[in-house]
C-alpha positions, 0 to 999 in steps of 0.5 A: 861925491857920488856920480862924479865922473872925474876921479879925484887926484891921487896925490902920490901919482907921478904926473907927466905933463907933455906939450909942444908950443902953446900947448904949455899953457894948459899944462902950466895951469895943471902944474900950478893946480897940482901944487896948490892941491898938495900933490906929493908925487913927481911932476915932470913937465916936458915942453918942446918948441922949434926954437929956443924963443918958443920955450916961454915961461922958462924962468917961472918954470925953473923957479917952480922946479927949484921951489918944489923938490917933486917938480922937474922942468925939461925944455926941449928944442924939437929936432936938435934934441930929437922928437919929444916922444923919444926925450920922454921915453928915454927918460921914463922907460917904465910908465905904468902907474903914471898919469899923462896930460898931452897938449899941442901939435895933433900929430905929436899928441896922437903919437905920444898917446899911443906910445905912452899907452904901449909903454904902460900908462892906462888909457884912462890916465892919458888926457890929450888935447890936440891944438888944431890950427885956426881955420883961415878966414877971408874977409867977405867983399860986398 
């Protein structure tokens, strides 16, 4: 496996999966893949949405958390529960050694990336994917 730039998963490493809105979709895939690969460390999935209706896959995620002792699902209504970064940092004041995956709103992803780094997560262990809104397209009239 020489020359591979991607480090293999560390089965015992705590994982923080933090997403807003549709940013949950890739995190759901990461969670399922980690479980399929036999990840033994704690996996904490935070999903923030503006309204309860935006917290999709709740039943599936609750079932995964129930079936796997190392999985915790934390849904959060943005605004009423506070900013998602505060929800995460309140629950995990010591972050060193964890790996984080961040997806969703660009401003939230950037803020979280900075706060998680300052909280002790190595920058190489923070993977971020900001979801930018699609550019507005207008039909061309001929």
